[in-house]
C-alpha positions in Angstrom: 0.0 0.0 0.0 1.5 3.3 -1.1 0.0 6.5 -2.3 0.0 6.7 -6.1 2.0 9.9 -6.2 4.7 8.9 -3.7 3.6 11.5 -1.2 2.7 10.8 2.4 -0.4 11.9 4.3 0.6 14.2 7.1 -1.1 13.0 10.3 -1.4 15.7 13.0 -1.6 14.9 16.7 -2.9 16.8 19.7 -1.0 17.5 22.9 -2.1 14.0 24.2 -0.5 12.6 21.0 -3.8 11.4 19.6 -4.4 11.7 15.8 -6.7 14.6 15.0 -8.4 16.5 12.2 -9.8 15.1 9.0 -6.9 12.7 8.3 -8.1 10.5 11.2 -10.9 9.1 8.9 -8.3 8.1 6.3 -6.2 6.5 9.0 -9.2 4.6 10.3 -10.1 3.4 6.9 -6.5 2.2 6.1 -6.3 0.4 9.5 -9.6 -1.3 8.9 -8.4 -2.5 5.5 -5.1 -3.7 7.0 -6.8 -5.3 10.0 -9.0 -7.4 7.8 -6.2 -8.5 5.5 -5.3 -12.0 6.6 -2.4 -12.3 4.2 -0.7 -9.8 6.6 -2.1 -11.0 9.9 -2.8 -14.6 10.9 -6.4 -15.5 11.5 -5.3 -18.5 13.6 -4.0 -16.4 16.5 -6.5 -16.0 19.3 -5.1 -12.8 20.8 -3.7 -9.7 19.1 -0.7 -9.7 21.5 0.5 -13.0 19.9 0.4 -11.6 16.3 4.1 -11.3 15.3 3.8 -9.3 12.1 2.2 -6.2 13.5 5.5 -4.2 13.9 6.6 -5.2 10.4 3.2 -4.1 8.9 3.4 -0.9 10.9 6.7 0.0 9.4 5.9 -1.2 5.8 2.4 0.0 5.5 1.4 2.7 8.0 4.7 4.5 7.8 4.7 4.3 4.0 1.4 6.1 3.8 1.4 8.5 6.8 4.0 11.0 8.0 4.0 11.9 11.7 6.6 12.7 14.3 7.5 9.7 16.4 7.4 10.4 20.1 10.0 9.1 22.4 7.5 7.1 24.5 6.0 5.4 21.5 2.5 6.6 22.3 1.5 7.3 18.7 2.7 3.9 17.6 0.8 2.2 20.5 -2.4 4.1 19.6 -2.1 3.1 15.9 -1.4 -0.5 16.8 -4.4 -0.5 19.2 -6.6 0.7 16.4 -5.2 -1.9 14.0 -5.7 -4.6 16.6 -9.3 -3.6 17.2 -9.9 -3.8 13.4 -8.3 -7.3 13.3 -10.3 -8.5 16.3 -13.6 -7.1 14.9 -13.1 -8.8 11.6 -12.0 -12.1 13.2 -15.0 -12.1 15.5 -17.3 -11.3 12.7 -16.0 -14.3 10.7 -16.3 -16.5 13.8 -19.9 -15.5 14.4 -20.9 -15.7 10.8 -19.3 -19.1 9.9 -17.8 -21.1 12.7 -20.5 -20.8 15.3 -23.3 -21.6 12.8 -21.4 -24.8 11.8 -21.6 -26.1 15.4 -25.4 -26.1 15.4 -26.1 -28.9 12.9 -29.1 -31.2 13.7 
């Protein structure tokens, strides 16, 4: 995933280092797409904490699309990974409830 013109989207953060302004919608959309891409994240893991590829995807995908100043405490990165993990979990749970659980109730 890269912007077609090679430019990055500037992501601004407030004093609490949370993404703000209209670029947050773009960030949310990109993270939802990434979180539901099981070629990047394993669907077999039961917990987001056990997913090993999240740092690699953060560097390759998120940092390729968005420009923001890294903070020394890693708060921005943690916030983005938390949003990405929520998207992964929501998609995984949706698949479970739509397909796996219904397969268990066969009469």
